[in-house]
N, C-alpha and C positions, 0 to 999 in steps of 0.2 A: 320727863319720860319715866325716870326711875320711880318717882312717887306715884305715877299712874299705875305702873306695874305692881307696886306695893299695895295700893288700894284694891286692885283687882284680886291679888292673891289673898288679901285679908278677908274680903267679902266672900270669895269662893271657898276659902278655908273654913270660915264661920258656917257657911251653909252646909258644907260637907260634914263638919263636926256635929252640927245639930242633927242632921239626918242620920249620921252614924250612931249617935247616942240614943236617938229614938229607936233605931233598929236593934241596938243591943238590948234595950229594955222591952222590946217586943211590941211596941205600939205603932210601928211603922214597918211595912213589908218592903224589902228591897230585893233586887236581883243579885246584888253584890253581897259579899261578906260584910256585915256591919262593923266588925272590928277593923278591917282594912280601911273602910271609909272613915272611921273615927281617927285612926292613926294618920292617914293622909291629910285629913282636914286639920288636925292639930299641927302637923308639920307646915302646911301651907299658911295657916293662921300665924304661927310664930315667925315664919320667914317674911310674910307680908308686913307684920308689925315692925320687925327689925329693919326692913328696907325703908319704911316710912320714917323711923326714928333716926337712923344712923347715916343714911346716904344723902349727899347733896344732890340736888336735881341738876340736870345737864345745863339748864339755863343759868343756874347759880355759878357753875364752874366757868362757863363762858364769860360771865360778867366779871369774875375775879381776874381772868386773864387780861382783860382790857385795862 
């Protein structure tokens, strides 16, 4: 479950980061502030990557208990 959340956060963060960068450089019009979208995308991307790399999945933890 944790790895699935990490993948979702990574993909969502990457999309928000790309949209924010395009908005900052003016080639993509958004209703939001592009800097805010860039920062949020960067945070979500890094959080998702670290969840994928560092956390054991719930199935792995249950297997170790047995």
